[in-house]
TIKOLMI-581538 format. One record per residue (C-alpha): residue in three letters; x, y, z. Coordinates in steps of 0.001 Angstrom, whole numbers. Layout:
BEGIN
ALA, X, Y, Z
...
***
This chain:
BEGIN
MET, 177233, 166086, 250964
VAL, 178304, 162457, 250870
TYR, 177506, 160111, 247993
ILE, 177485, 156352, 248485
PHE, 177356, 154502, 245195
LEU, 175115, 151430, 244802
ALA, 175257, 148772, 242127
ASP, 173445, 145452, 241924
GLY, 175295, 142973, 244154
PHE, 176425, 145521, 246769
GLU, 177015, 144314, 250326
GLU, 173932, 145518, 252206
ILE, 175516, 145767, 255645
GLU, 178398, 147883, 254365
ALA, 176151, 150354, 252544
LEU, 173102, 150622, 254784
THR, 175004, 150695, 258069
VAL, 177005, 153648, 256784
VAL, 173881, 155454, 255577
ASP, 172106, 154836, 258910
ILE, 174997, 156016, 261067
LEU, 175789, 159112, 258966
ARG, 172128, 160151, 258988
ARG, 172040, 159704, 262781
ALA, 175027, 162054, 262902
ASP, 173137, 164616, 260747
ILE, 175574, 164187, 257883
GLU, 173851, 164615, 254546
ILE, 174329, 161403, 252578
ARG, 172649, 160268, 249392
THR, 172438, 156748, 248008
VAL, 173349, 156980, 244326
SER, 172450, 154157, 241990
ILE, 174469, 153606, 238856
LYS, 171573, 152037, 236965
ASP, 167997, 151984, 238296
LYS, 166352, 153527, 241351
PHE, 165828, 150000, 242755
VAL, 169115, 148282, 243452
THR, 169374, 144699, 244689
GLY, 172062, 143842, 247187
GLY, 174203, 140730, 247162
HIS, 171764, 138979, 249525
GLY, 168658, 139808, 247535
ILE, 167559, 142858, 249532
PRO, 166065, 145499, 247240
VAL, 166849, 149118, 248102
LEU, 165313, 152290, 246669
ALA, 168204, 154681, 245977
ASP, 167796, 158387, 246675
CYS, 168908, 159294, 243162
LEU, 170569, 158136, 239964
ILE, 174197, 158919, 239197
GLU, 173109, 161138, 236271
GLU, 171273, 163384, 238766
VAL, 174268, 164273, 240942
LYS, 177388, 166391, 240436
ALA, 180816, 165420, 241714
GLU, 181566, 168999, 242797
ASP, 178657, 168886, 245260
ALA, 180207, 166084, 247317
ASP, 182747, 166179, 250166
MET, 183124, 162404, 250143
PHE, 182492, 159409, 247914
ILE, 181866, 155970, 249458
LEU, 182199, 152603, 247774
PRO, 180585, 149624, 249524
GLY, 181930, 146158, 248706
GLY, 180166, 142978, 247820
MET, 180250, 140993, 244636
PRO, 179369, 141589, 241949
GLY, 178592, 145077, 243291
THR, 182252, 146067, 243417
THR, 182946, 144970, 239851
ASN, 179729, 146678, 238674
LEU, 180923, 149932, 240256
GLU, 184350, 149566, 238795
LYS, 183022, 149096, 235263
ASN, 180863, 152232, 235495
GLU, 182424, 155184, 233641
LYS, 180552, 157780, 235753
VAL, 181802, 156236, 239018
GLN, 185328, 156378, 237615
GLN, 184812, 160042, 236726
PHE, 183586, 160850, 240265
LEU, 186594, 159103, 241779
GLU, 188995, 160934, 239475
HIS, 187340, 164220, 240435
GLY, 187697, 163264, 244075
VAL, 191366, 162484, 243815
ASP, 192101, 165563, 241725
ASN, 190228, 167843, 244137
GLY, 191301, 166420, 247491
LYS, 187948, 164961, 248460
TRP, 187574, 162067, 250845
ILE, 187138, 158619, 249336
ALA, 186067, 155693, 251504
ALA, 185917, 152040, 250402
ILE, 185180, 148865, 252315
CYS, 185618, 145139, 251737
ALA, 186376, 144394, 248050
ALA, 185815, 148000, 246969
PRO, 189364, 149238, 247746
MET, 190386, 147154, 244711
ILE, 188708, 149826, 242537
LEU, 191087, 152415, 243981
GLY, 194075, 150103, 243763
ASN, 193383, 149178, 240147
LYS, 193393, 152896, 239238
GLY, 196725, 153482, 241015
TYR, 195208, 155808, 243581
LEU, 196613, 153848, 246508
LYS, 200287, 154017, 245454
ASP, 202306, 154533, 248656
ILE, 199039, 154843, 250663
GLU, 198268, 152602, 253645
ALA, 195150, 150602, 252841
ILE, 193207, 147492, 253757
CYS, 190549, 145335, 252130
TYR, 188720, 142024, 252444
PRO, 191282, 139220, 252867
GLY, 192239, 137801, 249474
PHE, 191836, 141093, 247576
GLU, 195209, 142535, 248617
LYS, 196675, 141787, 245156
TYR, 194419, 144510, 243756
LEU, 195785, 147237, 246071
GLN, 198507, 148021, 243541
GLY, 201330, 150009, 245121
ALA, 199583, 150294, 248492
VAL, 201192, 149666, 251839
VAL, 198798, 146876, 252883
LYS, 197827, 146933, 256547
ASP, 195891, 144447, 258698
ASN, 193781, 146663, 260920
ARG, 189946, 146951, 260763
VAL, 189728, 150533, 259436
ASN, 192557, 152580, 258030
VAL, 192830, 156313, 257306
CYS, 195727, 157508, 255159
GLY, 195727, 160783, 253279
LYS, 192166, 161311, 252016
PHE, 191432, 157575, 251839
ILE, 189472, 155505, 254358
THR, 189514, 151745, 253822
SER, 188031, 148931, 255824
LYS, 187984, 145092, 255863
GLY, 184452, 143955, 255402
PRO, 180889, 143485, 256760
GLY, 182042, 142990, 260311
THR, 183814, 146340, 260302
ALA, 180952, 148375, 258820
MET, 180009, 150185, 262034
GLU, 183614, 151060, 262850
PHE, 184030, 152264, 259252
ALA, 180961, 154483, 259583
PHE, 182008, 155898, 262973
THR, 185407, 156734, 261483
ILE, 183668, 158646, 258705
VAL, 181624, 160529, 261345
SER, 184812, 161394, 263269
ILE, 186358, 162837, 260076
LEU, 183325, 164724, 258746
LYS, 182032, 165925, 262140
SER, 184337, 165240, 265090
GLU, 185689, 162459, 267268
GLU, 183357, 163685, 270033
ALA, 180345, 163296, 267729
ALA, 181411, 159765, 266841
GLN, 181943, 158836, 270524
ARG, 178557, 160311, 271495
LEU, 176845, 158349, 268749
LYS, 178640, 155132, 269797
ARG, 177272, 155572, 273334
GLN, 173751, 156308, 272079
MET, 173793, 153235, 269862
GLN, 175296, 150999, 272578
TYR, 178278, 150241, 270397
CYS, 180859, 148235, 272314
GLU, 184489, 148138, 271264
***
């Protein structure tokens, strides 16, 4: 099971692209709202979440995903339950993926110390202790980070390659006419 956390102001492309691609790959993913079932993205698109954060358990997940966007990222960071899920993930060796501004949440908690990571340009100062890279998607340890909206598909395919296989990700790329 994969949980992708949604808060008002999330970046729609980064969240919904990941959900779409993981579901195409038959990976069970749930959109988890931190507040209400209806969550409004940063560009005014309302989304009905699958469940509320109070309805899910950290131990049921293999991966936690944090989409970026503002103020979505800061709304996620301020949420105590999200912080508890991330702590559980780090303590139990679960995958954590964050894109755009969202890696700042991990950096601010010290989770990226000595870990290669990337984020949206200008947010590098929040990646405290990280080895900041400049690629589009980065995998280091149990962390997957990515740059922003334009890298959302690559980010999602990387998640598929980790949770399923590289062959599954390549097959899906061909089916979706994804060109690198």
